[in-house]
C-alpha positions as CSV (number, residue, x, y, z in Angstrom):
1,M,15.9,111.1,126.8
2,D,12.7,111.9,125.1
3,S,14.1,114.3,122.7
4,I,17.8,112.4,122.3
5,N,15.3,110.0,120.9
6,S,13.7,111.8,118.6
7,F,16.7,113.6,117.5
8,F,18.6,109.9,116.6
9,L,15.1,109.7,114.6
10,F,15.6,112.6,112.9
11,L,19.0,112.0,112.0
12,D,18.1,108.2,111.3
13,S,15.2,109.1,108.5
14,Y,18.5,110.8,106.4
15,L,20.5,108.0,107.2
16,G,19.4,104.3,107.3
17,S,15.7,105.2,107.4
18,A,16.1,106.9,104.0
19,V,15.2,105.5,100.3
20,Y,18.2,105.8,99.2
21,F,20.4,104.0,101.6
22,P,19.1,100.2,101.3
23,Y,19.4,100.6,97.2
24,L,22.7,102.2,97.4
25,L,23.8,99.1,99.9
26,L,22.7,96.4,97.7
27,G,23.1,98.6,94.7
28,V,27.3,98.4,95.4
29,G,27.1,94.6,96.6
30,A,25.1,93.7,93.1
31,F,27.6,96.1,91.1
32,F,30.5,94.1,92.6
33,T,29.4,91.0,92.2
34,V,28.5,91.2,88.0
35,Y,31.7,92.7,88.2
36,L,34.0,90.4,89.7
37,K,31.9,87.6,88.2
38,F,30.2,86.4,91.8
39,P,33.3,85.6,93.4
40,Q,31.0,84.7,96.4
41,V,30.2,81.8,94.3
42,R,32.9,80.6,92.2
43,Y,35.7,81.4,95.3
44,F,33.3,80.0,98.0
45,G,35.0,76.5,98.3
46,H,38.8,78.1,97.7
47,A,37.8,80.3,100.9
48,W,37.7,77.2,103.2
49,K,41.0,75.8,102.3
50,V,42.4,79.3,102.7
51,V,40.6,79.9,106.3
52,A,42.0,75.8,107.0
53,G,45.8,77.5,106.7
54,K,46.5,75.3,103.4
55,Y,48.6,78.4,101.9
56,D,49.6,79.6,105.1
57,K,53.3,80.8,104.9
58,A,55.8,81.2,108.1
59,E,57.7,83.8,106.9
60,D,54.3,86.3,106.1
61,K,53.9,89.2,108.3
62,G,50.9,89.8,110.3
63,D,49.4,89.1,113.8
64,T,47.1,86.5,113.5
65,T,46.0,83.6,111.1
66,H,43.8,83.4,108.9
67,F,41.4,81.6,111.1
68,Q,42.0,84.4,114.4
69,A,41.7,87.1,112.2
70,L,38.0,85.5,110.6
71,A,37.4,84.9,114.5
72,T,38.0,88.5,115.4
73,A,35.5,90.2,112.5
74,L,33.5,86.8,113.3
75,S,33.0,87.7,116.9
76,G,32.6,91.4,115.7
77,T,29.9,90.5,113.7
78,I,27.5,87.8,115.8
79,G,26.2,89.2,118.7
80,T,22.4,91.0,119.3
81,G,22.2,91.6,115.4
82,N,21.9,87.6,115.3
83,I,19.7,87.3,118.5
84,G,18.5,90.7,119.4
85,G,18.5,92.2,115.6
86,V,17.2,89.3,113.9
87,A,13.8,89.7,116.1
88,F,13.9,93.2,115.8
89,A,13.8,93.3,112.1
90,I,10.6,90.7,112.3
91,F,8.9,92.5,114.6
92,L,9.2,96.1,112.4
93,G,8.6,94.3,109.2
94,G,7.7,90.8,109.6
95,P,8.9,87.9,108.0
96,A,9.2,89.9,104.6
97,A,12.2,91.5,106.0
98,L,13.9,88.5,106.6
99,F,14.0,87.5,103.0
100,W,15.7,91.0,102.6
101,M,18.4,90.1,105.5
102,W,19.4,87.5,102.9
103,M,19.4,89.4,100.1
104,T,21.9,91.9,102.1
105,A,24.1,88.8,102.6
106,F,24.1,87.5,100.0
107,L,25.4,90.8,98.1
108,G,27.5,91.6,101.5
109,M,29.7,88.5,100.5
110,T,31.3,90.3,97.7
111,T,31.4,93.8,99.5
112,K,33.2,92.3,102.3
113,F,35.7,90.3,100.0
114,V,36.1,93.9,98.2
115,E,36.4,96.2,100.9
116,V,38.7,93.1,103.2
117,T,41.6,93.0,99.9
118,L,42.2,96.3,99.4
119,S,42.0,97.3,103.3
120,H,44.8,94.4,103.7
121,K,46.5,95.6,100.8
122,Y,46.9,98.6,102.2
123,R,48.0,98.6,105.8
124,E,50.6,99.6,107.9
125,Q,52.8,98.7,110.4
126,T,52.3,100.6,113.8
127,E,54.9,101.7,116.8
128,D,54.2,98.5,118.5
129,G,55.0,96.2,115.7
130,T,51.4,95.5,115.5
131,M,49.9,96.2,112.0
132,A,46.7,98.3,111.2
133,G,44.9,98.5,108.6
134,G,41.1,99.6,107.2
135,P,39.2,101.8,105.0
136,M,40.8,104.8,106.1
137,Y,44.1,103.6,105.0
138,Y,43.6,102.9,101.8
139,M,41.7,106.5,101.3
140,E,44.9,107.8,102.3
141,K,47.1,106.2,100.8
142,K,45.8,105.2,97.5
143,L,42.8,107.7,97.0
144,N,44.7,110.6,98.2
145,M,42.0,111.3,100.0
146,K,43.1,111.5,103.7
147,W,40.3,113.7,104.5
148,L,37.8,110.8,103.8
149,G,39.9,108.8,105.6
150,V,39.7,111.2,108.7
151,V,36.1,111.3,108.7
152,F,35.8,107.3,108.1
153,A,37.8,107.2,111.3
154,I,35.8,109.4,113.5
155,A,32.8,107.3,112.4
156,A,34.4,104.1,113.5
157,V,35.2,105.4,117.2
158,I,31.9,106.6,117.1
159,S,30.5,103.3,115.8
160,S,32.4,101.3,117.8
161,F,30.1,102.6,120.5
162,G,26.8,102.5,118.5
163,T,27.4,99.2,116.9
164,G,29.9,96.9,119.2
165,N,29.5,98.5,122.9
166,L,26.3,100.4,123.1
167,P,23.3,98.0,122.3
168,Q,25.6,94.6,123.0
169,I,25.7,95.1,126.7
170,N,22.1,96.6,126.9
171,N,20.6,93.0,125.7
172,I,23.3,91.1,127.3
173,A,21.7,92.7,130.7
174,Q,17.9,92.3,129.3
175,S,18.6,88.8,128.5
176,M,20.0,88.5,131.8
177,Q,17.2,90.2,133.8
178,T,14.6,88.2,132.1
179,T,16.0,84.7,132.7
180,F,17.9,84.9,135.6
181,G,16.7,87.9,137.6
182,V,19.8,89.9,137.9
183,E,19.8,94.0,138.0
184,P,21.1,95.4,135.0
185,I,23.6,97.1,136.7
186,L,25.3,94.1,138.0
187,T,25.7,92.5,135.1
188,G,27.1,95.6,133.6
189,G,29.5,96.3,136.9
190,V,30.8,92.8,136.3
191,L,31.2,92.2,132.5
192,A,32.6,96.1,132.4
193,V,35.3,94.6,134.6
194,L,36.1,91.3,132.2
195,L,36.6,93.3,129.2
196,A,39.1,95.8,130.2
197,L,40.8,93.1,131.4
198,V,40.7,91.5,127.8
199,I,41.7,94.1,125.9
200,I,44.6,96.0,128.0
201,G,46.4,92.7,126.1
202,G,45.5,93.8,122.6
203,I,45.2,91.9,119.3
204,H,46.7,88.9,120.3
205,R,44.6,88.4,123.3
206,I,41.6,89.6,121.7
207,A,42.2,87.0,119.4
208,A,43.2,84.5,121.4
209,V,39.8,84.9,123.2
210,T,37.4,84.9,120.4
211,S,38.6,82.3,118.8
212,K,37.9,80.0,121.5
213,I,34.8,81.9,121.9
214,V,33.4,82.1,118.5
215,P,33.1,78.0,118.4
216,L,32.0,77.2,121.3
217,M,28.8,79.9,121.2
218,S,27.7,79.0,117.5
219,V,27.6,75.2,118.4
220,I,25.4,76.2,122.0
221,Y,22.6,78.4,119.9
222,V,22.8,76.2,116.8
223,V,21.6,72.4,118.8
224,G,19.3,75.3,121.1
225,A,17.6,76.9,118.0
226,L,17.3,73.0,116.1
227,G,15.4,72.2,118.9
228,V,12.6,75.0,118.7
229,I,12.4,74.5,114.9
230,F,11.9,70.4,114.9
231,Y,9.1,71.1,117.7
232,N,7.6,73.7,115.1
233,L,8.6,71.6,112.7
234,E,4.6,71.6,111.4
235,N,5.1,76.0,111.2
236,V,8.4,75.9,109.5
237,L,7.4,75.7,106.1
238,P,4.4,78.1,106.1
239,S,6.9,80.6,108.0
240,L,9.6,80.0,104.9
241,T,6.2,80.5,102.6
242,S,5.7,83.6,104.0
243,V,9.1,85.0,104.2
244,F,9.0,84.9,99.9
245,A,5.5,85.5,99.6
246,D,5.4,89.1,101.6
247,A,8.9,89.7,100.1
248,F,7.4,91.9,97.9
249,T,4.1,93.1,99.3
250,G,5.2,93.7,102.5
251,S,3.9,91.5,105.8
252,S,-0.1,91.4,106.3
253,A,-1.4,92.1,110.4
254,A,-1.5,89.1,112.4
255,G,-2.0,88.7,115.8
256,G,-1.3,91.8,117.4
257,F,1.1,92.8,114.4
258,L,-0.5,95.3,112.8
259,G,1.6,94.6,109.1
260,A,4.0,96.5,107.5
261,T,4.3,97.7,104.1
262,F,6.9,96.8,101.3
263,A,9.4,99.9,101.9
264,Y,9.3,99.6,105.5
265,A,9.7,95.8,105.4
266,F,12.7,96.2,103.0
267,N,14.4,99.1,104.1
268,R,14.5,97.2,107.9
269,G,15.4,94.0,106.4
270,V,18.4,95.8,104.8
271,N,19.3,98.1,107.9
272,R,19.2,95.2,109.9
273,G,21.0,93.0,107.6
274,L,23.7,95.9,107.3
275,F,24.0,95.5,111.3
276,S,24.3,91.9,111.6
277,N,27.0,91.4,109.2
278,E,28.6,94.4,108.5
279,A,29.2,94.2,105.2
280,G,30.2,97.3,103.5
281,Q,30.3,99.2,107.0
282,G,34.1,98.9,106.7
283,S,34.7,97.1,110.4
284,A,35.6,93.9,109.8
285,P,38.6,94.5,107.3
286,I,40.2,96.4,110.5
287,A,40.6,92.6,112.0
288,H,41.1,90.9,108.7
289,A,43.9,93.6,108.0
290,S,46.0,91.8,111.4
291,A,46.3,88.3,109.5
292,K,49.2,86.9,108.2
293,T,49.8,86.7,104.4
294,E,51.4,88.4,101.8
295,E,47.9,87.5,99.7
296,P,45.2,90.3,100.3
297,V,43.0,88.4,98.1
298,S,43.4,85.5,100.2
299,E,42.5,87.2,103.3
300,G,39.4,88.7,101.1
301,M,38.3,85.0,100.5
302,V,37.9,84.3,104.0
303,S,35.8,87.4,104.4
304,I,33.9,85.8,102.5
305,L,32.5,83.3,104.8
306,E,31.4,85.7,107.2
307,P,28.0,87.0,105.8
308,F,27.1,83.2,105.0
309,I,28.0,82.2,108.5
310,D,26.5,85.3,110.2
311,T,23.4,86.2,108.2
312,I,22.8,82.9,105.9
313,I,23.3,80.3,108.9
314,I,22.9,82.1,112.1
315,C,20.3,84.7,111.2
316,T,18.1,82.4,109.2
317,L,18.0,79.9,112.6
318,T,17.0,82.8,114.7
319,G,14.3,84.1,111.5
320,L,13.0,80.4,111.8
321,V,12.5,79.9,115.5
322,I,11.0,83.4,116.0
323,L,8.6,82.5,113.3
324,S,7.3,79.1,113.6
325,S,7.3,79.6,117.4
326,G,4.4,82.3,116.4
327,V,5.1,84.2,119.6
328,W,6.1,87.3,117.1
329,T,2.5,88.3,116.8
330,E,1.3,87.9,120.7
331,K,1.5,89.9,122.9
332,H,3.3,88.9,126.8
333,Q,3.3,90.9,130.2
334,T,6.2,93.1,130.0
335,H,7.3,96.4,130.9
336,F,6.8,99.2,128.6
337,Q,9.9,101.3,127.4
338,R,8.6,105.3,127.4
339,A,10.5,106.0,124.0
340,D,8.4,103.0,122.9
341,T,5.3,104.2,123.9
342,T,2.7,106.3,122.6
343,F,-1.1,107.5,123.8
344,L,-3.0,108.0,120.9
345,M,-6.5,109.9,120.8
346,G,-9.9,107.9,120.9
347,E,-10.2,104.4,121.7
348,Y,-8.9,101.5,119.4
349,S,-9.0,98.0,119.0
350,D,-6.6,95.7,116.6
351,T,-9.9,93.4,116.4
352,V,-11.7,95.8,114.6
353,V,-10.6,95.7,111.1
354,D,-11.0,99.7,110.4
355,D,-9.3,100.2,113.4
356,R,-6.2,98.0,112.5
357,E,-6.3,99.8,109.0
358,H,-6.1,103.1,111.2
359,L,-3.6,102.1,113.1
360,F,-1.5,100.5,110.7
361,H,-1.3,103.6,108.5
362,F,-0.4,105.5,111.6
363,L,3.1,103.3,111.7
364,N,3.9,102.9,108.2
365,R,4.0,107.0,108.3
366,G,0.9,106.8,105.7
367,E,-1.9,109.6,105.7
368,N,-4.3,108.7,108.2
369,E,-7.0,109.9,110.8
370,V,-4.9,109.0,114.2
371,K,-3.8,111.7,116.0
372,T,-1.5,111.7,119.4
373,F,-3.3,112.3,122.8
374,T,-2.3,115.5,124.7
375,G,-4.9,115.7,128.0
376,S,-4.5,114.1,131.7
377,I,-5.5,111.1,133.1
378,E,-6.6,109.7,136.1
379,V,-5.5,106.6,138.3
380,V,-6.6,105.2,140.8
381,A,-4.7,102.5,142.3
382,G,-2.6,101.7,139.2
383,V,-5.3,101.5,137.0
384,S,-6.9,104.7,134.3
385,V,-10.4,105.4,135.0
386,T,-10.0,108.0,132.2
387,S,-11.5,106.8,128.9
388,G,-11.3,108.6,125.4
389,Y,-7.7,107.3,125.0
390,T,-5.3,104.0,123.2
391,V,-1.7,103.5,124.7
392,L,0.5,102.4,121.7
393,S,3.3,100.3,123.1
394,S,6.2,98.2,120.7
395,R,4.0,99.3,117.8
396,S,0.7,97.3,119.2
397,V,-2.3,97.9,121.1
398,A,-1.5,97.7,125.0
399,E,-4.0,95.5,127.3
400,D,-3.9,96.0,131.0
401,V,-1.9,98.6,131.5
402,R,-1.0,99.8,135.2
403,F,0.6,102.7,135.9
404,G,3.4,102.2,138.7
405,V,6.1,104.6,141.3
406,G,9.6,103.7,140.3
407,S,9.9,100.4,139.0
408,A,6.1,99.5,138.9
409,D,6.3,97.9,142.2
410,E,4.5,100.5,143.2
411,P,0.5,101.4,142.3
412,Y,0.4,104.7,141.2
413,S,-2.3,107.2,142.2
414,G,-2.9,110.4,140.7
415,V,-3.0,112.7,137.7
416,L,-0.9,111.7,134.5
417,H,-0.2,114.7,131.9
418,V,0.5,113.3,128.7
419,R,1.3,116.1,125.8
420,D,1.7,115.1,122.0
421,G,1.2,111.5,123.3
422,L,4.5,111.1,125.2
423,L,3.9,111.2,129.5
424,E,5.5,113.9,130.8
425,N,6.2,112.2,134.2
426,Q,9.2,110.9,134.1
427,D,8.6,108.7,137.1
428,I,5.9,106.6,136.4
429,A,6.4,102.9,134.9
430,M,4.3,101.0,132.9
431,T,3.6,97.7,132.4
432,G,1.3,95.7,130.3
433,K,0.4,93.2,127.5
434,S,2.2,94.1,123.9
435,L,4.1,92.6,121.5
436,V,8.0,92.9,122.6
437,H,11.3,92.8,120.7
438,S,14.9,92.2,120.3
439,A,16.3,89.8,123.1
440,E,13.3,89.5,124.8
441,L,11.2,88.0,121.9
442,T,14.0,85.8,120.7
443,T,14.2,84.2,124.9
444,L,10.9,84.3,124.6
445,A,10.7,82.1,121.4
446,F,13.4,79.8,122.8
447,K,10.9,78.5,125.2
448,Q,8.4,76.9,122.8
449,G,10.9,73.9,122.0
450,F,12.2,70.3,123.0
451,F,14.2,72.6,126.2
452,G,10.9,74.4,127.4
453,E,12.3,76.8,130.0
454,Y,15.3,75.9,129.8
455,G,15.7,77.4,125.9
456,Q,15.7,81.1,127.8
457,Y,19.1,79.9,129.1
458,I,20.6,79.0,126.1
459,V,19.5,82.8,124.8
460,S,21.2,84.0,127.4
461,I,24.4,82.3,127.4
462,G,24.2,82.4,123.5
463,L,23.9,86.4,123.7
464,L,26.4,86.5,126.5
465,L,29.1,84.8,124.2
466,F,27.9,86.4,121.3
467,A,27.5,89.7,122.5
468,F,30.3,90.2,124.7
469,S,32.5,88.7,121.8
470,T,31.3,91.5,119.8
471,T,32.5,94.2,121.9
472,I,35.8,92.9,122.2
473,A,36.3,93.0,118.7
474,W,35.0,96.2,118.3
475,S,37.4,97.9,120.5
476,Y,40.1,96.7,118.4
477,Y,38.3,98.1,115.6
478,G,38.0,101.8,117.6
479,D,41.6,101.6,119.1
480,R,42.9,100.7,115.6
481,A,40.7,104.0,114.3
482,M,42.5,106.3,117.0
483,I,45.8,105.2,116.1
484,Y,44.8,106.3,112.7
485,L,43.5,109.9,114.4
486,V,46.1,110.5,116.8
487,G,48.6,108.0,117.3
488,Q,49.6,105.5,119.8
489,K,49.0,108.3,122.5
490,G,45.4,108.0,121.9
491,V,44.7,104.6,122.5
492,M,44.4,104.1,126.6
493,P,41.8,107.1,127.1
494,Y,39.6,105.3,124.5
495,R,39.7,102.5,125.9
496,V,38.8,103.5,129.0
497,C,35.6,105.4,127.7
498,Y,34.8,102.2,125.9
499,V,34.5,100.4,129.0
500,A,32.6,103.4,130.8
501,G,30.2,103.9,128.0
502,F,29.8,99.8,128.4
503,F,28.9,99.9,131.7
504,W,26.4,103.0,131.4
505,A,24.6,100.6,128.6
506,S,24.0,98.3,130.7
507,F,21.0,100.5,132.3
508,S,19.6,102.4,129.7
509,D,17.0,102.6,127.5
510,T,16.9,100.0,125.1
511,T,15.5,101.7,122.6
512,L,17.4,104.8,122.3
513,V,20.4,102.6,122.0
514,W,19.2,100.4,118.7
515,N,18.6,104.4,117.4
516,L,21.8,105.1,118.2
517,T,23.1,102.4,116.3
518,A,21.0,102.8,113.5
519,V,22.7,106.3,112.9
520,T,26.3,105.2,113.5
521,L,26.5,102.2,111.3
522,V,25.3,104.2,108.3
523,L,28.1,106.6,109.3
524,M,30.5,104.3,108.7
525,T,29.2,102.6,105.7
526,L,29.1,105.9,103.3
527,P,32.5,106.8,103.1
528,N,33.6,103.0,102.9
529,L,30.8,102.6,99.7
530,L,32.3,105.4,98.1
531,G,35.9,104.1,98.4
532,I,35.4,100.7,97.4
533,M,33.5,102.0,94.7
534,L,36.4,104.4,93.5
535,L,38.9,101.2,93.6
536,R,37.0,98.9,91.8
537,K,39.6,98.9,89.0
538,D,42.5,98.4,91.6
539,M,40.1,95.6,92.4
540,K,39.9,93.8,90.0
541,D,43.4,93.8,89.0
542,S,44.1,92.3,92.8
543,V,41.9,89.3,91.8
544,A,43.8,88.4,88.5
545,Q,47.3,89.2,89.9
546,Y,45.9,86.7,92.6
547,W,45.4,83.8,90.4
548,Q,48.6,84.8,88.6
549,H,50.5,84.3,91.4
550,M,48.5,80.8,92.7
551,D,49.3,79.2,89.0
552,A,53.1,80.1,89.6
553,D,52.7,78.4,92.5
554,K,51.4,74.8,90.7
555,K,53.5,74.7,88.8
556,R,57.0,74.9,90.9
């Protein structure tokens, strides 16, 4: 697993974590924002009228209403990115990361508008009578670049696991275990059966389920978040101030948080912003292609609302909950994950200024004197009796470290072997105090409000609904990609693998899953961004024709 995780990190260093990627993603959004004269602002009100059905026509072709298409797409975007993803971004980059999530969302509103319009415009009807669309169709039909469509479709199938499947159930299982003590394998088994029952029914059943889940889960989560924010109201303004103040400087050290550079916060904020609202990734256009309308731009209008609801509203609430509660800088008793734990040579303390400085550079890939540990550690009754090393877990100096066998319930006694900072004893589990991230961090933050300990149940229920609906939506994205690649015959084998992967991820390593997600997310985004840039004139003409049609309808 350590080798696999290292491979994913290597790939990510050339993809999502590469210097060029955030600039490319934001650059495309900024270009279309200017090129189309700020459609996310000018068309915002009109978008609400379209989704409300004001311009619907009974004779229009499609499988879903505008609202159902939006709900399906939102269910694909509102998931662990809003609960675990925001927490992960703040954990990595501090408050500054939230600012860059906002910027990604604002510019992403335009990117989403473009990709959805073009995907709907070049959609096709499949063998079973349903609609199929997405970037792969405009790549083939308009750009005459089928090879690029194939690359995108393959990436979409892989990303349906890496974005919409594995991290969703992984976070659900983690949250259910933390809150209710339910074993991950049990959570995965039950939900895998429910997932199979829903996705076998295709887009009609998927749309029916998601259009009911999305409003319900949003209300529950918003109420819970406001309960924490108002309880910690005196911390809200300082939290917002730190978001803006750190945006261009990076986040300074605070508590157990060792700090993050501007480049790191910028990259992680943009990356997690993309994971949250998927603007530019090309996934949501697959859901919107099913909408009943002969005006592709009208469905593009609807999609403008997605990043706004998903990131500007939901992610902001999560961010303020985490920042105002203060739990993001505090160390908590937790199980250490192997992929997130490193042994360092020498003894360091985060209360010593010089030590913090060295560790800061180590974590942010700067030049430093910190070296990883290689050697043996003697343990008696779960406690190390060897000195001269430091355990770094979840980007923080670990405290009260205990070594156990299996699940860590049985204290370990013996000798441990560490090579290049990694523990070689595969059967040893570690516990102690460190920073936490993902859904676990959000769960802790929700306890710091008017609902007290009951706040964790809001996160668990919200995460269950958010993430499960995301998994449902992404199964549809994947099977549309399979139809494009091999036809209808590929749908059922894909669904079987999708459910099996869902079950497996419920008890796999969280960090491993998140790193896989980072890679697969970009594999879809790069071809899609290239495609929409090549069709910029087509997009501009489509918008002009839409308003001409609207003016003509008004005169009738």
